[in-house]
N, C-alpha and C positions, 0 to 999 in steps of 0.2 A: 866397862861395855859395851860390846859391840853391837852397833845399831844397826847392822845388815843384818841383823840373827835374831833381834829379838827388841820390841819397844821397851821407853822404860814408862807410860801410859799407854792404857785404852783407855776412851771412852767412845761409852755408850750410850745414843742418843735414845731413851725408852721411850718414848711419845713426842709426836709433835703438839700434843694437843696441849693448849694453855690457857689461862683464861683472862691474861694481862695481854696488854696489842701495844707490845713495845714500838717504838718509831724505827729502831735499827734490825728488828729480830732477824737474826740469818736461817732462820727457819720458816718465816713468814707462819708460825703458829697461828691455831683457832682453838674454839674451846671444845671440839669434837675430837674423839681419839679414830684412829683407821685399820681400820679391817688388815689392814699389812703389816701393822706392829708383830715383832718378834713376840709369841708365845714364853707363858712360863717355862715349859719344857723346852724351848729353843733359849730362852734365858739361863738355863740351869747347861746346857751345851756351851752356851757362850763361856761362861766362869769355867768348863772346863776345857776348852780352845786355850784360855787366857793361863791356866795353870799349865797348859803343854808346852810354852814360854818356857816352862822352868824355873826354880829358884834362882836369887829373889824373888816372885811372879809380879810382874807390870804392875806398876797402882792401876785399882779400877773403877773411873767416875761415870756417876749416872748424871746424864744432863737432860734435857728433851729441846724443845718443850718445857713443859715442868711433872716431873718424874712422879711427883705427888699424887697425878691426876692416874694411873696405874695403883687401882687395888690391892696390888699382891705387889707394891714396889717393896713393903716391910718383910715379904719373906727373902724375896731376891738379893735382899741386903744380908739376912740371916742366912739365907745357903752358899753366898759368896764368902761371908763371915766363917765357916764354917767349912768351907773347903782351902784356909787360908790365904784368901786374898786382905788387904787393906783396900777398905771402899768410900767414898770421897761422894758426895751429893751437890746439886745444883740444885734445889728448886724455884720454883718464884715463892714472891711474900706476899698469897694467895687466901683466903678464911680456910682454905685445905690443911693447909698449915697451923696447927693449933696445939696448945701446951701439950695436949695430951700425946697428938704425932714426935712434937719434939720427944717426950719420952721413951717412946717406940720404937724412937731411932735410935736412943740412944742404948735402950736396951737389945736393939738387932745388932749392936754392933759394928753399928756406923762409927768411922774413923774423925772421920770432920765434913762440916755441911758451910757452905759458899751460898752468902746471900749476895742482891745486889745492891748496889747504892751509888744512884746517878744523879745527886743535887747536896746540894747542904741544909737543904731545908723541903717542905711536901711541896710547893711548888713548882721547884726547879725536877725534883725525882719526879714524881706523880706528874707530871707532863711529858716529861721522858718516854715514864711506861707506861701511858697510856689509861691508867686507874685510880681516882683517888684513896688516900687510906694506904697507899701501898709504903709510905716512907715509914710512916708511923708502925704498920704491921711489922716491918724489917727491922725497924729497934726492939721492938718487943720478941724476934725471934730470936734475935741475939741475948735477949737480958732469957730465955727459954733455955737456949743454948747452954748458957753460963751456970744458971739451977742444977741441969743434970748433967756437969761437967763435958759436953762435948764440946769439943776443938770447929772453931768455925774461920772464915778470910770474906774478905770481902771483896766485889766486882765491882769496877767500875769502867764502864765505857767512856772513852777520852775523846769526844769533839770539844769543838768551841764553845757549845752549848756550859761546858760545865770546865772548862780549863783557868777560868778565875778563881773557880768556888774550892781548888782540890784540895786549898791549904785549911780550909776548913773546913772539908770533908776529913781530912788528917785529922784534925783538932778532933776531931768528934768521934770517930770513930777507937780514938788515941784509947779511949775511956770506958772499950768495948772489951777487954783483954784478947782481941782479933789474934792468930798467929800470922796471916799474909793478908795484905794488899795487892789483888794484882787487878794491873791495870791496863785495859786492853782498846787496844788502838784499832779504832773501826777499817773492815777491809767491805769494800761496796758487793754485798753476796744478797741475795733475800731483799728485803726493806729500803735496808742501808744502801741500794742500788741504785736508790728512786735521787732523783737530780738533787731534789730539796733536802734531802737527805747526804748526799754526797758531799754539796755547800758545807755541810759543816763540819767537816774532817780538813784536821791540822794539814800542814804543807811540810817540805821536808826539815826546814829551819824551827819550825815550833816544837817538831820530835826533838830534834839536836835539844834548843833549852828545856821541855821535858825531861828527858834523858837527865842529864846535869842536876837537876833541880830535884829529882828521885833519888838522884846517888847522895845530894848532902842531906836531902829528909832519912833517909837510911843510917846518919851516922847517929840520928835520936830520937827515933822512931821506935815506941816500945813493941815492932812488929817489923818484918819483912815486908820489904818491898819488890815487886817487879812487876815487869810489862808481857802483855801478850801481844804477840805477833808484831813485837818491835826487838827483833832479835840483834838488831843493831845497837840496845842498850851495854851490850859484852861487851862491846869495842870502847862503848866512853867508859863503861868499869874499869877496863883494864889501864884505857889511858888517864885515868884519876888516881889509881891505886899505885900505878907506876910514881907519878909524879909526886904522892906521900911518903912511897917510902924512899926517893931518889935515887930510883933503876930504872934501866930502860924497860918501855914496854915493849921491846921484844924479849928479854928476859921472863919476863911476867909473862907472854905469850906459847913461850916453849913450856914454863913447867904446866901450864894450863892443857897444851896440846899431850904434853907426857903424862897428863891426868894426877900430878905431884901435889895439884890446890884444885881438891873439894871449891864448889862451886860457890858454897856456904865461905869457906877463906877467903875470897875474893871480895862479899859484903862484912862491913862492920856488922851489920847485928845480925849475926849468923847463931842460929837458935839452933838444940836438938827437937825433934820434935816426931810424932810416930809417923808423917807425912812428910818426907824432906823435898827442898827445890830438885828439878832434875839439872840432869849434869851440863856444862856446857858442850855444845854445839846439837843441841837436843833439837828437831829444824822437825816444821812438816816433812813424817813420811820419812823419819829419821827419830825414831826413837820414839813418836810418836803413831797412833792410828786412829782412827774412828769410825766408829759400827754405827749405822744408821737406823733408825725405825724398822725397816724393810728389812736389814742384815745388808744391806750394803757398805763394805770397807772402803775408807776415802784415807788420804795422806792426813786430812782436819778436818773439822767441822765447814771452816771458813775454804776451803780446798777442793769442790765438788770436781773432783776426779776419780772416778771408783775404777778401783784394782780387782776386784770379784765380789763376792755374795756368800755369807757364812755357810748360808742355804744348800747353796752345792760346792762349796773349798772351804778347807782348811785353814784358819786365822794365821796359822804359821806360815802357810804355804802363800798364800796372798802377800801378805807383810815379805815375805824373802826372795819372793819369784818375780810376781807383777812387774809387769813392764812398765806400768804406775811408779812404783816407788821404787824399781832399781833404780830407771833415772833420775829419782828425784834425787836418790843417794849419790850421784856420780856427779860430786862437783865440778870434775872434771869439762862437764859439760854446762858450767854456768855460764849467760855471756855479761858482757858489758862490765862493768867495775866489780859485780861481786865476782867473775870470774877469772879477774885479776888481782883482789884483796890480800891483802896477807892476814886479816882478820875470818876467811870465808872458813874457817877450819873452827871454829865456834861459834862462830856468827852463821852465814850464808843466805842472811836475809831473808826475808819472809817471803817464799814461797806460793803461799796466795795471794798475798797485795800484789806480786809479780805477776801474775794470773787474770785476776781482778782488771789490773788496769789495762795489760798489752795484750792478754788472752796468750801470753807464752809462758807455762810459769818455772821456766829456768833463765828467764832477764834476769834483770839485777833490781834488787827492792828499788821501785821509786821514791821510795820516801828517806831514801840515804841520803846524806849530801855532803858524806865521807869520801876523799879522791885520794885513794890508794894514789901507791907510790909508782907501783907500775903503769898504773892509768895516767898520772902524772906525764912520767918521763915518754911517753909513745907519740913519736912524729905525729901519726894520723889518723884517724878515725876514717872506717866506712862508712858511707853518706849513709848506709840504713841506718848504725847506730845513730847518728847526729842526729838522723831525724827521729830516731824515737826517741833520743833523751830528751830530746827540745821537750817531748811532750808531756815527760814527768813532771809532776808539780812539785819544783823546789823552791 
């Protein structure tokens, strides 16, 4: 797939309204909907613009805020499905999500529903999400989805508050027949940019240990496991698989770069589902685009750089030609370690994290501790690079 021409995933922030008060919220959501939101007619036009990329159509993900705050969300899903799109959604675990609502989501053609679980029990999860009862309601939602045959996945925001609970969460969700566990690695934007939340973030060595733990979990878990904004997991994955197969990392890297290995071939827990994991190489603005509640088009929801607006431009034109997207996909312009890393074609580092930490989306991912061969072999660095690298929390 040519990610210069088409995305693998289109994420639409249907609204910024939400009845939860999560301490890390990217959107800094509040209960009230905005008058600037895309209308139902504009949502229909957005569906058509996603289709304009051609078949196979990008995966269409409805997020927020809380999509359930829109009364027309069922009609939006039904319209997108009728037009041939695969639709997934990430609602909040609030009283808006009832058993009847889950049934309607399934009848509307929703392919998968994702809910968040940020603790092993009510105390840890509800404290993070800001609303008592959220933990128990999340589990009820999973049960209702199973009842109506709706695929599910779990999202967990990984910070220091939950790091020691991950094994317990894995055991908990193993009993719910989920398809995927996505671990979101905190990006310091929105409410997460506040100093007290930034301090909850992991450092580079903790990221590395987490990736090895995830790989080991994938060997036996009854669900797939993947990080979000942790693209350097792909490097760990290749290193571990190469060691197991008794081959070189370079050999596996070559296969991955030429698409002779699908992403699920690299994971022991590969499963065929209606929604498949993104191919290796997908990154912010490269295989992913994000449409805000008012139509701004960004490389991802965690990278607040705007390439255009769908109210005045076509989605394809913004993705293919805007300076924001074109620059992000130019890996020859990556700086520091990412610029010379032998894994950058399948990883590329988190552009959102680089921007949040340094203000430059093309700098190295500040939470990757790997030392590329070419980087280690350099005789010297510029004074600027040295100072910037010193700032990075490894």
